[in-house]
C-alpha positions in Angstrom: 62.8 -20.4 18.0 61.8 -20.9 14.4 65.1 -18.9 13.6 67.7 -21.3 15.3 66.0 -24.5 13.9 66.9 -22.6 10.9 70.5 -21.7 11.5 70.9 -25.6 12.9 70.3 -27.4 9.5 72.2 -24.5 7.6 75.3 -26.0 9.2 74.5 -29.3 8.6 74.4 -28.7 4.9 77.7 -27.1 4.8 79.2 -29.9 6.7 77.8 -32.3 4.6 79.5 -30.8 1.5 82.7 -30.5 2.6 85.8 -32.8 2.6 86.7 -34.4 6.2 88.8 -31.8 7.9 89.8 -31.5 11.8 87.3 -32.2 14.0 86.1 -29.1 16.0 83.7 -29.4 18.9 81.4 -26.3 18.7 78.9 -25.2 21.4 76.3 -22.8 19.9 74.1 -21.1 23.0 70.9 -20.2 22.0 68.9 -18.0 24.8 65.3 -17.6 24.4 64.1 -14.5 26.2 60.1 -14.8 27.6 58.2 -12.2 28.6 55.8 -12.3 30.9 53.1 -9.6 31.7 51.9 -9.7 35.1 48.2 -8.2 35.8 47.7 -6.3 39.1 46.4 -8.4 42.0 47.9 -11.8 40.4 50.9 -13.3 41.4 53.6 -13.5 39.2 54.8 -16.6 37.2 58.1 -17.4 38.0 60.9 -16.0 36.0 61.9 -17.6 33.1 65.2 -19.7 32.9 67.3 -19.7 30.3 67.1 -23.0 28.0 70.3 -24.4 26.9 70.0 -26.2 23.5 73.2 -28.0 22.6 73.7 -30.0 19.6 76.5 -31.8 17.7 77.9 -30.4 14.9 79.5 -32.1 11.9 83.3 -30.8 11.1 83.5 -27.9 8.8 86.8 -26.8 6.6 89.2 -24.6 7.8 88.8 -21.7 8.0 85.5 -21.5 9.5 83.8 -19.2 8.3 81.5 -16.7 11.1 78.2 -17.2 10.3 76.6 -14.2 11.1 73.6 -14.2 13.9 70.3 -14.1 12.4 69.0 -10.4 11.7 66.8 -9.3 15.0 63.3 -9.5 14.2 61.7 -6.6 12.4 60.2 -4.3 14.8 57.0 -4.6 15.7 54.6 -1.3 14.5 51.5 -1.2 16.5 49.4 1.1 14.1 46.2 2.7 16.3 43.2 3.1 13.9 41.4 5.9 15.6 37.7 5.5 14.7 36.1 8.7 14.3 32.3 8.0 13.4 31.1 9.7 10.7 29.1 13.1 11.0 25.3 12.9 11.7 23.3 13.3 8.7 21.9 16.8 8.4 18.2 17.1 9.9 15.6 16.5 7.0 14.7 19.9 6.0 10.5 20.0 6.0 9.5 22.1 3.0 6.0 23.1 3.7 3.9 23.3 0.2 1.5 26.3 0.9 -1.8 25.7 -1.0 -1.9 27.7 -4.4 -4.4 30.7 -3.7 -7.7 30.4 -5.9 -7.7 32.3 -8.7 -10.0 35.5 -8.3 -13.7 35.5 -8.9 -14.2 36.4 -12.4 -16.3 39.7 -12.7 -19.5 39.8 -14.2 -20.7 42.7 -15.8 -24.3 42.7 -16.8 -25.3 44.8 -20.2 -28.9 45.2 -19.8 -28.7 47.7 -23.3 -27.8 44.5 -25.2 -29.2 41.2 -23.7 -33.0 40.9 -22.8 -33.9 41.3 -18.6 -34.2 38.1 -16.5 -37.7 37.0 -16.1 -38.5 35.9 -12.4 -41.1 33.4 -12.5 -41.1 32.8 -8.7 -43.9 35.1 -7.3 -46.6 35.6 -9.2 -47.4 39.1 -8.4 -43.9 40.4 -8.9 -43.9 38.3 -12.2 -46.9 40.4 -13.7 -45.7 43.5 -12.3 -42.2 42.4 -14.1 -43.6 41.5 -17.3 -45.5 45.0 -17.6 -42.6 47.1 -16.7 -40.2 45.6 -18.6 -42.2 46.4 -21.9 -43.3 49.9 -20.2 -39.6 51.0 -20.0 -39.3 50.4 -23.7 -41.9 52.9 -24.3 -40.9 55.6 -21.8 -43.7 54.9 -19.6 -43.5 54.7 -15.9 -43.8 51.5 -13.9 -47.0 50.0 -12.8 -47.5 49.1 -8.8 -49.7 46.1 -8.1 -53.1 47.1 -6.9 -54.9 44.0 -4.5 -58.5 45.4 -4.8 -58.0 45.2 -9.0 -56.5 41.8 -8.2 -59.6 40.9 -6.1 -61.8 41.9 -9.3 -59.5 39.8 -11.9 -60.1 36.8 -9.7 -64.0 37.5 -9.4 -63.9 37.6 -13.3 -61.8 34.8 -13.7 -63.5 32.4 -11.4 -66.5 32.6 -13.7 -64.9 30.8 -16.2 -66.2 33.0 -19.1 -64.1 34.8 -21.7 -65.6 38.4 -21.8 -64.9 41.6 -20.3 -66.5 42.2 -17.0 -65.7 46.1 -16.0 -68.5 46.6 -13.6 -67.1 46.0 -10.0 -66.1 48.6 -7.9 -68.5 51.0 -10.0 -66.0 50.1 -12.9 -63.8 52.7 -14.3 -60.7 50.1 -14.7 -59.5 48.8 -18.3 -59.3 45.0 -18.5 -57.2 42.6 -20.8 -58.2 38.9 -20.9 -55.8 35.9 -22.0 -56.4 32.2 -22.2 -54.1 29.0 -22.6 -55.0 25.3 -22.6 -53.7 21.9 -22.8 -54.7 18.4 -23.1 -52.0 17.4 -20.7 -51.2 18.5 -17.2 -50.9 21.9 -16.6 -51.3 22.4 -12.7 -47.3 23.8 -12.5 -47.9 25.9 -15.6 -49.8 29.0 -14.2 -47.2 31.8 -13.5 -45.5 30.7 -16.4 -49.1 31.1 -18.5 -49.8 34.2 -17.0 -46.5 35.9 -17.8 -46.6 34.5 -21.3 -50.0 36.3 -21.9 -48.8 39.3 -21.0 -45.7 39.1 -23.1 -46.2 37.1 -25.9 -49.8 37.5 -26.6 -50.6 41.1 -25.7 -47.2 42.8 -26.3 -45.2 40.6 -28.9 -48.1 39.6 -30.7 -49.6 43.3 -31.0 -47.0 45.4 -31.2 -46.4 45.3 -34.7 -50.1 45.8 -35.6 -49.9 49.2 -34.1 -48.2 52.0 -36.6 -49.9 55.1 -35.3 -47.5 56.5 -32.8 -48.0 60.4 -32.3 -51.3 60.6 -33.7 -54.2 61.3 -31.6 -56.5 58.4 -32.4 -56.0 55.5 -34.9 -57.5 55.4 -38.1 -61.1 54.5 -37.9 -60.6 51.7 -40.2 -57.9 50.3 -37.4 -59.5 47.1 -35.6 -59.2 47.5 -31.8 -58.7 43.8 -31.4 -55.5 43.7 -33.3 -53.4 46.0 -30.8 -55.7 47.4 -28.1 -54.2 45.2 -25.9 -50.6 46.0 -26.4 -51.4 49.8 -26.0 -53.1 49.0 -22.6 -49.9 47.4 -21.4 -48.2 50.5 -22.6 -50.3 53.3 -21.8 -48.5 55.8 -19.6 -51.4 57.5 -17.6 -52.0 54.0 -16.2 -50.2 53.8 -12.8 -51.6 50.4 -11.0 -52.5 46.9 -11.9 -54.1 43.6 -10.2 -54.4 40.2 -12.1 -55.4 37.0 -11.4 -55.2 33.7 -13.4 -57.4 31.3 -13.0 -57.8 27.4 -13.7 -61.1 26.6 -15.8 -62.5 23.2 -17.0 -62.6 21.8 -20.6 -65.7 23.4 -22.6 -65.9 26.5 -20.7 -62.8 29.0 -21.7 -61.8 26.8 -24.3 -62.5 23.3 -25.5 -59.4 22.2 -23.7 -58.5 22.7 -19.8 -57.3 26.1 -19.3 -55.7 29.2 -17.3 -57.9 32.0 -17.7 -56.1 35.4 -17.1 -57.6 38.9 -16.4 -55.4 42.0 -15.5 -57.4 45.2 -14.5 -55.6 48.8 -15.0 -56.2 52.3 -13.3 -56.8 54.2 -14.7 -57.9 52.7 -17.7 -56.0 53.1 -21.2 -57.5 53.3 -24.9 -59.3 56.6 -24.4 -59.8 58.4 -27.5 -57.4 61.7 -28.2 -55.1 60.7 -26.1 -53.2 57.9 -28.0 -50.4 60.3 -29.2 -49.4 61.1 -25.6 -49.8 57.9 -24.1 -48.5 55.2 -26.9 -44.9 56.2 -27.3 -42.3 54.9 -29.7 -40.2 52.1 -28.7 -36.8 52.5 -27.6 -35.3 49.7 -29.4 -34.6 47.4 -26.1 -34.1 43.8 -26.9 -37.2 41.7 -27.4 -38.2 40.0 -24.5 -39.8 36.2 -24.6 -41.3 33.9 -21.9 
């Protein structure tokens, strides 16, 4: 319909622009084609009738120029757009991170030749054995074993709270070392430690340097037994058994302060005249032990 209106307007313009000539009556036939789409099940609409439009035209100059009909409408191009959904995203990859294995446990190498042996203070009997045998090994003497009879004798002596030798119980025939340590403070938790200290710090470390007579059957007559006699008993090679006791004594008895009184008995006894050379052997040079 729009194309038809355009043609009518163009004819009028041409007519008005030209001179008056012979009038000619022209009839323009305009056809409108209506396409009806019928859906199944519905009645079809009545067929369209041709619509005839008639209009008067103004005179046109001679010769009449043929106005070509308007070009047919451009064919309708139907583009079918096919939608293809994007591919689904890939399944997420699950990465399992395994824990890093722990590094291997370090290997602990114990060098007994370059470090002093550990001191076990958890058990009285074992501690006293250990403190004796550590030092005896340094002098090539065999380990002592615990003797409960000797230990009972030692406890009897300790309970007297008199600081002097008593080697007559059970018929005698054993050796004996004594030690004491006191303090004005609370000493109840120090029994085992002070007993071990008596063996190591007083009898062994405190007297070892006073013995300079290795290889001799007897020390010189001028040598004082009190300076080295506890040391020689500890390392006496022929002694095989020991029994000890440590007793708490009040102030003014063994010492002027409250103290721990330690007594150790040995069998066979040490410090026999004429046997020092074969029973008190030179040290091997093992590390010094402290409590």
